[in-house]
C-alpha positions as CSV (number, residue, x, y, z in Angstrom):
1,M,0.0,0.0,0.0
2,I,1.3,3.4,-1.0
3,R,1.7,6.0,1.7
4,E,-0.1,9.2,1.2
5,I,1.2,12.6,2.4
6,T,-0.6,15.9,2.2
7,P,1.1,19.0,0.8
8,A,1.0,20.6,4.3
9,D,2.6,17.6,5.9
10,Y,5.2,17.4,3.2
11,V,6.2,21.0,3.8
12,A,6.2,20.5,7.6
13,T,8.3,17.3,7.6
14,M,10.1,16.6,4.3
15,A,10.6,19.7,2.2
16,G,14.2,20.8,1.9
17,Q,15.6,17.6,3.3
18,A,18.4,16.1,1.2
19,R,17.0,12.7,1.7
20,T,13.7,13.6,0.1
21,L,13.1,13.8,-3.7
22,L,9.9,15.3,-5.0
23,V,9.0,13.9,-8.4
24,D,6.5,15.7,-10.7
25,V,5.0,13.3,-13.2
26,R,2.9,15.9,-15.1
27,E,3.3,16.8,-18.7
28,D,5.5,19.7,-19.9
29,W,2.5,21.9,-20.7
30,E,1.2,21.5,-17.1
31,L,4.5,22.8,-15.7
32,Q,4.1,25.9,-17.8
33,I,1.0,26.7,-15.7
34,A,2.2,25.8,-12.2
35,R,5.4,24.2,-11.0
36,L,7.3,23.6,-7.7
37,P,10.9,24.6,-8.2
38,E,12.2,21.8,-6.0
39,A,10.5,19.1,-8.0
40,V,12.3,16.9,-10.5
41,H,10.2,16.6,-13.6
42,V,9.8,13.0,-15.0
43,P,6.6,12.7,-17.1
44,L,4.7,9.6,-16.2
45,A,5.2,8.1,-19.7
46,A,9.0,8.6,-19.4
47,L,9.2,7.0,-16.0
48,P,10.2,3.5,-17.1
49,E,13.2,4.6,-19.1
50,R,14.3,7.2,-16.5
51,L,14.3,5.0,-13.4
52,T,18.1,5.2,-13.1
53,E,17.8,8.9,-12.4
54,L,15.9,8.2,-9.2
55,D,18.0,7.3,-6.2
56,R,16.6,4.2,-4.4
57,G,18.2,5.5,-1.1
58,R,16.0,8.6,-1.0
59,D,12.5,9.1,0.2
60,I,10.5,9.8,-3.0
61,V,7.2,11.7,-3.0
62,V,5.4,11.7,-6.3
63,M,3.0,14.4,-7.4
64,C,0.7,15.3,-10.3
65,R,-2.3,17.6,-10.8
66,S,-4.7,15.9,-8.4
67,G,-3.1,12.6,-7.2
68,G,-4.2,10.0,-9.7
69,R,-1.2,9.8,-12.0
70,S,1.2,10.2,-9.1
71,L,-0.4,7.2,-7.4
72,T,0.1,5.1,-10.5
73,A,3.8,6.3,-10.6
74,A,4.3,5.6,-6.9
75,R,2.9,2.0,-7.4
76,F,5.2,1.5,-10.4
77,L,8.3,2.7,-8.4
78,E,7.3,0.4,-5.5
79,S,7.0,-2.5,-7.8
80,R,10.5,-1.8,-9.1
81,G,12.0,-2.0,-5.6
82,Y,12.0,1.6,-4.4
83,P,11.6,1.2,-0.7
84,S,10.3,4.6,0.4
85,V,7.6,6.0,-1.9
86,A,4.7,8.3,-1.1
87,N,1.9,9.9,-3.1
88,L,1.3,13.7,-2.7
89,T,-2.4,13.6,-1.9
90,G,-4.4,16.0,-4.0
91,G,-1.4,17.0,-6.1
92,I,-0.7,20.5,-7.2
93,L,-4.3,21.5,-6.7
94,A,-4.1,20.6,-3.0
95,W,-0.7,22.4,-2.8
96,Q,-2.3,25.6,-4.3
97,R,-5.3,25.3,-1.9
98,D,-3.4,24.4,1.3
99,V,0.2,25.7,0.9
100,D,0.6,28.4,-1.8
101,P,-2.5,30.1,-3.1
102,T,-0.5,32.1,-5.6
103,L,0.0,29.1,-7.8
104,A,-2.2,29.0,-10.8
105,T,-4.8,26.2,-11.1
106,Y,-6.0,24.5,-14.2
């Protein structure tokens, strides 16, 4: 079962820690609307061929627009042996609502 973390909990407990990697699986056009500078962009479709870019020794939090694609990505990472994976509940929409209301929504 994939662990869920809210944007507020992520900011309070994991943001800025070297051990944590925030992975954004949205498409390029979505990042043009709203993006988190600390997130590493790996579109969901490119995830299988870019696995080697993600350090298995880090805590990985996966995000998308609302949490569905990131849950798929988190399950994929877990199935490939990544031991510490979480889904950002509600995605960038929840981040905008709960953490940074200046982010654009779409």
